[in-house]
C-alpha positions in Angstrom: -13.7 -8.2 9.2 -11.4 -7.8 6.6 -8.0 -6.7 7.3 -4.6 -7.6 6.0 -1.5 -5.7 6.1 -0.3 -2.1 7.6 3.1 -2.0 7.7 5.6 0.9 8.3 8.5 1.8 6.3 10.0 -1.6 6.2 8.8 -3.3 9.0 5.3 -2.6 10.6 2.3 -4.9 11.7 -0.1 -6.9 9.9 -3.7 -8.5 11.6 -4.1 -12.2 10.5 -5.7 -15.4 11.3 -8.8 -15.1 13.7 -12.2 -16.3 12.7 -15.3 -14.9 14.9 -17.9 -17.6 14.7 -20.1 -15.2 16.0 -20.1 -12.8 13.4 -19.4 -14.5 9.8 -21.0 -17.6 8.0 -18.8 -20.0 6.0 -18.3 -17.7 3.1 -17.2 -15.0 5.1 -13.2 -15.2 6.3 -11.4 -13.0 8.7 -7.8 -12.3 9.1 -7.0 -10.8 12.6 -3.6 -11.2 14.3 -0.6 -9.0 14.7 3.0 -9.9 13.3 6.1 -8.1 12.0 6.7 -8.4 8.1 8.9 -6.9 5.8 7.7 -5.8 2.2 10.0 -5.0 -0.8 10.3 -2.2 -3.5 7.4 -2.4 -6.2 8.5 -3.7 -9.5 9.1 -1.2 -12.3 5.7 -0.5 -14.2 5.7 -0.2 -17.7 2.6 1.9 -19.5 1.5 2.3 -23.0 -1.6 3.5 -24.8 -4.4 5.3 -23.0 -7.5 7.3 -23.2 -10.0 9.5 -21.5 -13.6 7.7 -20.5 -16.2 9.5 -18.5 -13.3 12.0 -16.6 -11.1 9.0 -15.8 -7.9 8.2 -17.6 -7.7 4.4 -18.6 -4.2 2.9 -20.0 -5.1 0.2 -22.4 -2.2 -2.1 -21.2 0.4 -1.9 -18.4 3.1 -5.0 -17.8 4.2 -5.4 -14.2 7.7 -6.6 -14.9 8.4 -10.1 -13.3 5.0 -10.9 -13.8 3.4 -12.7 -17.0 0.0 -11.1 -16.9 -1.2 -7.3 -18.2 -2.7 -4.9 -16.5 -5.6 -2.2 -17.2 -4.9 1.0 -15.3 -8.0 3.9 -14.5 -6.9 7.3 -12.7 -9.2 9.4 -11.4 -9.1 12.3 -8.9 -8.0 10.2 -6.2 -7.3 6.7 -7.1 -5.0 4.7 -9.6 -6.2 1.1 -10.4 -4.5 -1.6 -11.8 -6.6 -4.5 -13.3 -5.7 -7.5 -14.7 -9.5 -8.2 -15.7 -10.1 -5.3 -18.2 -10.0 -1.9 -18.8 -14.0 -1.2 -18.2 -13.3 -3.1 -14.3 -10.7 -0.8 -13.9 -12.6 2.2 -14.9 -15.6 0.6 -12.7 -13.2 0.1 -9.8 -11.8 3.3 -9.6 -15.4 5.3 -9.6 -16.5 2.9 -6.7 -13.5 4.1 -4.9 -13.6 7.5 -5.6 -17.5 7.6 -4.4 -16.4 5.5 -1.1 -13.5 8.2 -0.5 -16.5 10.8 -0.6 -18.3 9.1 1.8 -15.2 8.4 4.0 -14.7 11.9 3.6 -17.6 13.2 5.2 -16.6 12.1 8.4 -12.9 12.6 8.2 -12.6 16.1 6.4 -9.2 15.3 4.8 -8.0 17.8 2.2 -7.7 15.2 -0.7 -6.2 17.9 -3.1 -3.2 17.8 -1.0 -2.3 14.3 -1.3 1.4 13.5 -3.0 0.5 11.1 -5.6 -2.6 8.5 -6.2 -3.8 5.5 -3.9 -2.7 2.8 -6.0 -4.8 -0.4 -6.0 -4.0 -3.6 -7.8 -6.5 -6.5 -8.5 -5.2 -10.0 -9.8 -7.5 -11.8 -11.9 -6.4 -15.2 -10.4 -5.4 -16.0 -6.9 -2.4 -17.7 -7.9 -0.8 -14.4 -9.2 -2.1 -12.7 -6.3 -0.5 -15.0 -4.1 2.7 -15.0 -5.8 2.9 -11.3 -5.9 2.3 -10.9 -2.0 4.9 -13.8 -1.5 7.4 -11.5 -2.5 6.6 -8.8 -0.2 5.2 -10.2 3.2 5.8 -13.9 5.0 2.3 -14.7 5.7 -0.2 -15.8 3.0 -3.5 -13.6 2.6 -7.2 -14.6 1.4 -8.5 -11.3 1.0 -7.5 -7.7 0.1 -4.6 -6.4 1.6 -3.0 -3.1 2.3 1.0 -2.6 1.8 1.7 0.6 3.5 5.7 2.0 2.9 6.9 5.6 4.4 6.9 6.3 0.7 3.1 7.1 0.0 3.6 6.5 -3.9 5.0 2.8 -3.4 1.7 1.9 -1.0 -1.0 -0.1 -2.4 -3.9 -2.1 -1.8 -4.0 -5.5 -3.3 -6.7 -7.8 -4.1 -8.2 -10.7 -6.5 -11.4 -11.3 -8.0 -13.1 -13.7 -5.2 -15.8 -16.1 -6.2 -18.0 -14.8 -3.5 -18.9 -11.3 -4.4 -20.2 -10.3 -1.4 -16.7 -11.1 0.8 -15.3 -8.9 -2.3 -17.3 -6.2 -1.5 -16.4 -6.3 2.2 -12.8 -7.0 2.0 -12.2 -4.0 -0.3 -14.1 -1.7 1.5 -12.4 -2.6 4.3 -9.1 -2.1 3.6 -9.9 1.0 0.9 -10.7 2.8 4.6 -7.2 1.9 6.2 -5.9 3.1 3.2 -7.7 6.3 2.9 -7.0 7.1 6.4 -3.3 6.2 6.7 -2.7 8.2 3.6 -3.3 11.2 5.4 -2.6 9.9 9.0 0.1 7.6 8.5 0.0 6.0 12.3 -3.4 6.5 13.0 -4.6 4.9 16.5 -5.5 1.5 16.2 -9.0 1.5 17.5 -9.9 4.3 15.4 -8.5 3.3 12.1 -10.0 -0.4 12.1 -13.3 1.1 13.7 -14.3 3.1 11.4 -12.8 0.2 9.1 -15.7 -1.9 10.1 -18.1 0.8 10.6 -18.1 1.7 6.9 -17.8 -2.2 5.6 -21.5 -2.6 5.0 -21.9 0.7 2.4 -22.8 0.1 -0.8 -22.2 2.0 -4.3 -24.4 2.9 -6.6 -23.5 2.9 -10.1 -26.5 4.2 -11.7 -26.3 7.1 -9.3 -22.6 7.5 -9.3 -22.9 7.6 -5.3 -21.8 5.6 -2.2 -24.3 4.7 0.2 -23.8 4.2 3.8 -25.5 1.2 5.5 -25.2 0.1 9.0 -22.9 -2.7 10.0 -25.2 -4.9 12.7 -23.0 -7.5 12.6 -20.9 -6.7 15.8 -24.0 -6.1 17.8 -24.8 -9.5 19.1 -21.0 -10.1 19.9 -20.7 -6.5 21.8 -24.1 -7.1 23.9 -22.7 -10.4 24.8 -19.6 -8.7 25.8 -21.7 -6.2 28.1 -24.6 -8.4 29.2 -22.2 -11.3 30.4 -18.7 -10.4 30.6 -18.9 -6.7 31.0 -15.3 -7.0 32.9 -13.5 -8.0 29.6 -14.4 -4.4 28.1 -11.5 -2.0 27.7 -12.3 1.2 29.1 -12.2 4.3 27.6 -8.4 5.4 27.5 -7.5 1.9 27.1 -9.0 1.6 24.3 -7.7 4.8 22.8 -4.2 4.2 23.2 -4.4 0.1 22.7 -1.6 -1.2 21.0 -1.1 -3.7 18.3 0.1 -6.7 20.9 -3.0 -5.5 23.6 -5.4 -5.9 20.5 -4.3 -9.4 19.2 -4.2 -10.9 22.8 -8.2 -9.7 23.0 -9.3 -9.9 19.3 -12.7 -10.5 19.9 -13.2 -7.4 22.5 -11.2 -5.3 20.5 -12.8 -5.4 16.8 -16.5 -5.3 18.6 -15.6 -2.6 21.0 -14.2 -0.6 18.2 -16.9 -0.6 15.9 -19.0 0.0 19.0 -16.8 3.2 20.0 -17.1 4.9 16.5 -20.7 3.8 16.0 -21.4 5.3 19.7 -19.5 8.4 19.2 -21.1 9.0 16.0 -24.6 7.9 16.9 -25.5 9.2 20.6 -27.9 11.1 21.0 -25.8 13.9 23.1 -23.4 16.1 21.1 -20.7 16.1 24.2 -20.5 12.4 23.3 -20.7 13.0 19.2 -17.8 15.8 19.4 -15.6 13.4 21.4 -15.2 11.8 17.5 -14.5 15.1 15.9 -11.8 15.9 18.2 -10.4 12.6 18.0 -10.0 13.2 14.3 -9.0 16.7 14.8 -6.1 15.8 16.8 -4.3 13.5 14.8 -1.1 14.5 13.4 0.4 13.0 10.7 3.8 13.2 11.5 3.3 11.5 14.6 3.4 7.7 16.1 0.4 5.9 16.4 1.5 5.9 20.6 1.9 10.1 20.0 -1.5 9.8 18.3 -3.2 7.8 20.5 -2.0 10.4 23.2 -3.0 13.3 21.6 -6.5 12.0 21.4 -6.6 11.0 25.0 -5.6 14.4 26.0 -7.9 16.6 23.5 -10.7 14.6 23.2 -11.1 12.4 26.1 -10.0 14.5 28.9 -13.2 17.0 29.2 -15.7 14.0 29.9 -15.5 11.6 33.2 -14.2 8.2 32.0 -16.9 6.5 34.1 -19.9 8.9 32.7 -18.7 7.6 28.9 -18.5 4.1 29.9 -21.9 3.8 31.4 -23.0 5.8 28.2 -21.8 3.4 26.1 -23.1 0.4 27.8 -26.5 2.0 27.6 -26.1 2.7 24.0 -25.1 -1.0 23.1 -27.6 -2.5 25.3 -30.1 -0.1 22.9 -29.0 -1.5 19.8 -31.1 -3.8 17.6 -30.2 -6.4 15.1 -31.8 -6.6 11.7 -33.4 -9.7 13.0 -34.7 -8.1 16.2 -36.2 -5.1 14.2 -37.9 -6.7 11.6 -39.2 -9.2 14.6 -40.4 -6.2 16.3 -41.8 -4.8 13.2 -43.5 -7.6 12.7 -45.1 -7.7 15.9 -46.4 -4.1 15.9 -48.0 -4.7 12.7 -50.1 -7.6 14.1 -51.2 -5.5 16.6 -52.3 -3.0 14.4 -49.5 -0.6 15.8 -48.5 0.6 12.3 -46.8 3.7 13.6 -44.5 1.9 15.6 -44.3 -1.0 13.0 -43.4 1.4 10.4 -40.5 2.9 12.4 -38.9 -0.6 13.1 -39.2 -1.6 9.3 -37.8 1.2 8.2 -34.7 0.9 10.6 -34.5 -2.5 9.5 -34.3 -1.7 6.2 -31.7 1.3 6.6 -29.5 -1.8 8.6 -30.0 -4.4 5.2 -32.1 -2.9 2.6 -31.7 -6.0 0.4 -33.5 -8.3 2.4 -37.5 -8.5 1.2 -39.4 -8.8 4.6 -39.4 -5.3 5.7 -40.3 -4.0 2.1 -43.2 -6.5 2.1 -44.6 -5.6 5.6 -44.3 -2.3 4.6 -46.8 -2.8 1.9 -49.0 -4.6 4.3 -49.4 -1.6 6.6 -49.6 1.0 3.8 -52.3 -1.6 1.9 -54.4 -1.6 5.7 -54.4 1.9 5.6 -55.5 2.0 2.1 -52.6 4.0 0.9 -52.8 1.9 -2.2 -50.2 3.4 -4.4 -47.4 3.5 -1.5 -48.3 -0.5 -0.8 -47.7 -1.0 -4.6 -44.4 0.4 -4.4 -43.1 -1.8 -1.6 -44.8 -4.9 -2.8 -43.0 -4.1 -5.7 -39.6 -3.6 -4.0 -40.3 -6.9 -2.0 -40.8 -8.6 -5.4 -37.5 -7.1 -7.2 -35.5 -8.6 -3.4 -36.8 -12.0 -4.2 -40.4 -12.3 -2.3 -42.1 -15.3 -2.7 -43.6 -14.7 -6.3 -46.9 -15.9 -5.9 -47.4 -14.2 -2.3 -46.4 -10.8 -3.9 -48.5 -11.1 -7.3 -51.4 -11.9 -4.7 -50.8 -8.9 -2.6 -50.8 -6.4 -5.6 -53.7 -8.2 -6.9 -55.9 -7.3 -3.6 -54.1 -3.9 -3.7 -55.4 -3.3 -7.1 -58.7 -4.5 -5.9 -58.6 -2.0 -3.0 -57.8 0.9 -5.1 -60.5 0.1 -7.9 -58.1 -0.9 -10.7 -59.9 -3.4 -12.1 -57.5 -4.5 -15.0 -54.2 -4.4 -13.1 -56.4 -6.6 -10.3 -57.5 -9.2 -12.7 -53.6 -9.2 -14.4 -52.0 -9.5 -11.3 -54.4 -12.3 -9.3 -54.5 -14.3 -12.4 -50.8 -14.1 -12.4 -50.6 -15.5 -9.1 -53.3 -18.4 -9.6 -50.8 -19.6 -12.4 -47.9 -19.0 -10.2 -49.4 -21.2 -7.1 -52.6 -22.8 -7.9 -53.0 -24.7 -5.1 -52.6 -21.4 -2.6 -54.1 -19.2 -5.1 -56.4 -20.4 -7.9 -59.6 -20.6 -6.0 -59.5 -17.4 -4.2 -58.0 -15.6 -7.2 -61.0 -16.9 -9.5 -63.5 -15.5 -6.8 -62.0 -12.0 -7.0 -62.1 -12.2 -10.5 -65.5 -12.9 -10.8 -66.5 -10.0 -8.5 -64.5 -7.7 -10.8 -66.0 -9.3 -14.1 -69.5 -9.3 -13.0 
């Protein structure tokens, strides 16, 4: 989870200081506590020089008064990015955020052309300048991206810095950009909806070649939520409690809150019954941009929840959670089904695993094996190559490609792959590869 600052006009709330060891590895840190903070006016910005680049305005230099480093600025339809890194980085970040906002708005359906100003994003090249900038605005240090919210939307901004860990940088930016996007249209949304969607979108990816953002399931909270359902179900919030939860109450039960907020969005979005899906869309439609967070929560409760029996909804949620599968579980079930030659079921599990975590080579490789077993050699080759591109063992994959080409009666390709496999790992494959090559050349 990557939750930084969410302030009111001058005073408001922030989330800081929580690590869920069940969710994060040593590279990922999180900050989830609620604390009143004070923010100050932004420094005057001086711009000079600009050019059009691929539909994005790029300002060559921007100087932030009081800070010695120069910023490059790129402006798109919705976002304005200030980057200390380079003009290319500013432009790339605008394009990424524009694509992500399109993904977000497939759910929210906000009128983006009614924004009073662009959503500002400021990215520092160095952590020390990021810290210095924030120290003038909030009283608690931050390790990741932070969203500073003002009543005057033109003064609000998402602030971050270039991190050593690219994955943390990506997830942190996405999480906070969801918060920024939602609050640009609904300044005071219910806490569960804001943070639930932020976690829901956190694993999304941007494809610069296609210029599009791709949603990916965030399965990191499945096991913590299933642990709550199976062993500590009394700690779960009932639906009406979650919908109206305050910052203080969420802070007192953070692990439960974040697991359940993510779970609620996932359930309402993906439940098989449309009457549950409608709760989410009615909840979004009920939000009032001029209302307080408490008032918006009451509107959601009255306009979205009252049509469903609370006990029925809670029971359906528990059943949904118990049926969820982590990436590891999907892969294990897929491999088990493959070894039992239940190829259709194995393919279903493995495709779900790819949707959950497409960068892992394992499901791609086993899908190659499935298609090879079906003598669908062209498809098998595609999956083997995809596994190879994602880091599968080179010798193993080359040998599999050689066998596949052998089966497809592609003699030259088979010999090439088998020789490469033997060279990559002679102890495992030389003898077997040479035997097959002899058959092909005989």
